[in-house]
Structure formats: C-alpha cells, structure tokens
C-alpha positions in Angstrom: 235.3 -95.7 111.0 233.2 -93.3 113.0 235.1 -90.0 113.7 234.2 -88.8 117.2 234.5 -85.0 117.5 235.9 -83.1 120.5 234.2 -80.0 122.0 236.3 -77.6 119.9 235.3 -79.4 116.7 231.7 -79.5 117.7 231.7 -75.8 118.3 233.1 -75.3 114.8 230.4 -77.5 113.3 227.8 -75.6 115.4 228.9 -72.3 113.9 228.8 -73.7 110.4 225.3 -75.0 111.1 224.1 -71.6 112.4 225.4 -70.0 109.3 223.5 -72.5 107.1 220.2 -72.0 109.0 220.6 -68.2 108.8 220.9 -68.6 105.0 217.8 -70.7 104.8 215.8 -68.1 106.8 216.5 -65.6 104.1 216.2 -68.0 101.2 212.8 -69.7 102.0 210.6 -66.6 101.4 212.2 -66.4 97.9 211.1 -69.9 96.9 207.8 -69.0 95.3 206.0 -69.5 92.0 207.9 -68.0 89.0 211.4 -68.2 90.4 213.9 -70.1 88.3 215.9 -72.7 90.3 219.2 -71.5 88.8 218.5 -68.1 90.4 218.2 -69.9 93.7 221.6 -71.4 93.2 223.2 -68.1 92.2 221.7 -66.4 95.3 223.0 -69.2 97.6 226.5 -69.0 96.1 226.6 -65.2 96.7 225.2 -65.5 100.2 227.7 -68.2 101.3 230.7 -66.3 99.8 229.7 -63.0 101.6 229.2 -64.9 104.9 232.8 -66.3 104.7 232.0 -69.9 103.9 232.3 -72.3 101.0 229.4 -74.2 99.3 230.4 -77.8 100.1 228.1 -79.3 97.5 229.6 -77.4 94.6 232.0 -79.7 92.7 231.3 -82.6 95.1 232.2 -86.0 93.5 229.9 -88.9 94.3 230.0 -90.0 90.7 232.3 -89.3 87.8 230.7 -85.9 87.1 231.0 -83.4 90.0 227.8 -81.8 91.3 227.5 -78.5 89.4 225.6 -76.3 92.0 225.8 -75.0 95.6 222.4 -76.3 96.5 220.1 -79.2 95.5 216.7 -78.1 94.4 214.3 -81.1 94.0 210.7 -80.4 92.9 207.7 -82.7 93.5 208.7 -86.2 92.3 212.4 -85.3 92.5 213.6 -86.9 95.8 217.1 -85.5 96.2 220.0 -84.1 94.2 217.9 -82.0 91.8 220.2 -79.8 89.7 219.2 -76.1 89.4 218.2 -75.0 85.9 216.0 -72.6 84.1 213.0 -74.5 85.3 210.5 -72.2 87.1 208.8 -73.1 90.3 205.0 -73.4 89.9 202.1 -72.8 92.2 201.5 -75.9 94.3 205.0 -77.3 93.9 206.9 -78.9 96.8 210.5 -77.7 96.5 213.1 -79.6 98.6 216.2 -77.7 99.3 219.4 -79.4 100.5 222.6 -77.5 101.2 225.9 -77.6 103.2 228.5 -75.0 104.2 232.2 -75.5 104.8 233.2 -72.9 107.4 236.9 -73.2 108.1 236.9 -77.0 107.6 233.7 -77.6 109.6 230.7 -78.9 107.6 227.0 -78.4 108.1 224.1 -80.1 106.3 220.4 -79.3 106.3 217.4 -79.8 104.1 213.9 -78.4 104.1 210.8 -78.9 101.8 209.2 -75.6 100.9 205.6 -75.3 99.8 205.3 -72.9 96.8 202.1 -71.0 97.1 199.1 -73.2 98.0 199.8 -76.9 97.8 197.2 -79.7 97.9 196.2 -81.2 101.3 197.9 -84.4 100.2 201.2 -82.7 99.7 201.0 -80.7 102.9 200.1 -83.9 104.8 203.2 -85.6 103.3 205.4 -82.6 104.2 204.2 -82.4 107.7 204.6 -86.2 108.2 208.1 -86.1 106.9 209.0 -83.3 109.3 207.5 -85.3 112.1 209.6 -88.3 111.0 212.7 -86.1 111.5 211.5 -84.9 114.9 210.9 -88.5 116.1 214.3 -89.6 114.7 216.0 -86.8 116.6 214.1 -87.7 119.8 215.5 -91.2 119.5 219.1 -89.9 119.7 220.5 -90.8 123.1 224.1 -91.2 124.2 224.8 -94.9 124.7 221.8 -96.2 122.9 221.9 -97.8 119.4 221.7 -96.0 116.2 218.9 -98.0 114.5 216.4 -96.8 117.1 216.5 -93.6 114.9 215.6 -95.7 111.9 212.7 -97.4 113.7 211.3 -94.1 114.8 211.3 -92.7 111.3 209.9 -95.9 109.8 207.1 -96.3 112.3 205.8 -92.8 111.7 206.0 -93.0 107.9 204.5 -96.4 107.7 201.5 -95.3 109.8 200.5 -93.2 106.8 201.3 -95.8 104.2 204.1 -93.7 102.7 207.1 -95.1 100.9 210.5 -94.8 102.7 213.5 -94.3 100.4 216.0 -97.0 101.1 218.9 -96.4 98.7 219.8 -93.1 100.3 220.1 -92.2 104.0 221.5 -89.9 106.7 225.2 -90.0 107.6 227.9 -88.8 109.8 229.0 -85.3 109.1 231.2 -82.5 110.4 234.8 -82.9 109.2 233.6 -84.1 105.8 230.2 -84.1 104.1 229.7 -87.8 104.2 231.2 -89.8 107.1 230.4 -93.0 108.9 228.0 -94.1 110.2 225.1 -94.4 107.8 221.8 -93.4 109.3 219.1 -95.3 107.4 215.4 -94.4 107.6 214.4 -98.0 108.2 216.2 -100.6 110.4 219.0 -102.0 108.3 222.7 -102.5 108.5 225.2 -101.8 111.3 223.8 -100.7 114.7 226.6 -98.9 116.5 226.3 -97.1 119.9 225.7 -93.4 119.7 228.8 -92.3 121.6 229.8 -88.9 122.8 231.3 -86.9 120.0 229.2 -88.4 117.2 227.7 -85.9 114.8 225.0 -87.1 112.3 222.8 -85.7 109.6 219.4 -87.3 110.1 217.3 -86.9 106.9 214.0 -88.7 106.2 213.1 -88.9 102.5 209.5 -89.9 102.3 207.4 -90.6 99.2 203.7 -90.2 98.8 203.6 -93.5 96.8 206.1 -96.2 96.2 209.5 -96.3 97.9 211.1 -97.2 94.6 213.3 -94.6 93.0 215.1 -94.0 89.7 218.1 -91.8 88.7 217.9 -89.5 85.7 220.4 -89.3 82.9 222.2 -86.4 84.5 223.4 -89.2 87.0 222.4 -87.0 90.0 218.6 -86.4 90.1 216.8 -89.1 92.1 213.0 -89.3 91.3 210.2 -91.5 92.5 209.5 -94.4 90.3 205.8 -93.7 90.2 206.1 -89.9 89.7 204.4 -89.1 93.0 205.7 -86.4 95.3 208.5 -86.8 97.8 209.5 -84.7 100.8 212.9 -84.3 102.5 213.9 -82.7 105.8 217.3 -82.8 107.5 219.1 -81.6 110.7 222.7 -82.0 111.8 222.7 -83.4 115.3 225.5 -83.9 117.9 225.9 -86.2 120.8 228.3 -84.9 123.5 228.5 -84.8 127.3 225.7 -87.3 127.4 223.3 -84.9 125.7 221.8 -84.4 122.3 222.0 -81.1 120.5 220.4 -80.1 117.2 223.1 -77.9 115.7 221.0 -76.6 112.7 218.1 -74.5 113.6 214.3 -75.1 113.1 212.8 -73.8 109.8 209.3 -75.2 109.9 207.9 -71.8 111.0 208.9 -70.4 107.6 207.2 -73.2 105.7 204.0 -73.9 107.6 202.5 -70.4 107.7 
C-alpha cells in the first residue's frame, strides 16, 4: 500500500533530506585515495549523532543479519550495500556512497558515486551517464502520470550507451520508513500506479559498465557485477505534492565533477 504524506510529513522528510545532503557536502571531499572505508563509516556515525539524527541503515534487517554500518560504501564492481572495512580507497576508484537519516521519525535516502583521484574516461563517462539517468527519471515525475515513465526515462538513457541496468534492485517509496511502496524500477516492469499528491520516492539508477547481471557476496549484503566491471549509483528523494515535483535532497554533482 502506498502511503501518501501530508504537508507536515513532507516538511519533516524535507528537513531530514537537507540534513543528509549537508552531511554529504562535508563527507565527499574526504573520500580520496588512502582513506579506509571503516573511517568513512565512523565519521558518518559521529556526524549524524551530533546533528541530532539517527543512521537509519545501521542495524537494518533486510536479511537475517542486520546491516552493520551507518553508510554503504561500494567500490568499483560493488553495486550497492558494500560494508565498510579496513579496505583503503585507491586512486581511480569509483566509490558509491548510500546513506539515510532518521530525523524524528522522518527518513531521507540519497546516494552519490564519488571519483577518487583521477578516474579513467570510461569510469567518468559511466558516472556522468548514471547521474543523467537520475535527472531524466526525476524529470519524468509528474502528478497524475504513471510511475513507469520514470523507468522508461532511465532505461532509454542507459541503453543508449549500451550499459547494463540492474534489475534485481530498484528505487522505492520512502519517508516514514526506509523502504515503502511503490517500487521504482530502472526499467519498465511491474505495477504502474499513478503518481499522486503525497507520494515520496527514492529514485536510484544503478548502472553497470558491462553486464546487468549481479551476484551477492558471502556477507549476504554486498552486491557486485557478475563480470567484475564498474557500477555507478546515484539517488535522490523526490516528493509529489500540490501538483508539483520537489527534489528533497540537494544536488551533489558539483562536489564530484570538479
């Protein structure tokens, strides 16, 4: 069931989203060669606590074992749900960050793929194309229209480059819980509800340089590309209300594409 939010609830989600984007603005410059991903997680935990929120990913149960960190850090062939560790970021890595904040019961969700040092042209092209997939998906959000037009917009742009579109994972409703209805796939598939006023969604293209096929590592969380090629991930939280579309999280691309 899709939970439509009222104006007061959307305002609470908006505040959570602004907090999350503010965190990212400080975090992104620290994601550079040599940093350990566990240090990224520790920094995020401290920042969110000081800001008065809670890390919604920490302890989240999608499987038997709860997710053990406040942020997902997925490098290169890791698509999503990478678990922070003593692994160090290397020059040329594409580091996808995914995080959410619970601020007084209102949930935000945002992802960004950060280029560590100088990446190859192929990686930068993938990253830029994935961001453009997100932009086109958001541009397709219109009150009263159907949800799968978001999916078509993402798919059409990714396919124009021959990239693989992850199908097993997708965007979702968000705001009062981390994962709500409806699912927002990155290719046209499944239910196609109207985008009604009060709908809040996380739109998140996950685009692979090679095959769309994925595997899950033994930790039961980390999703990787089946062919070992690089994947990129961008995400915004978007609301539909009063007949308008508002991106509740703030843009981060100016901190990545410098």
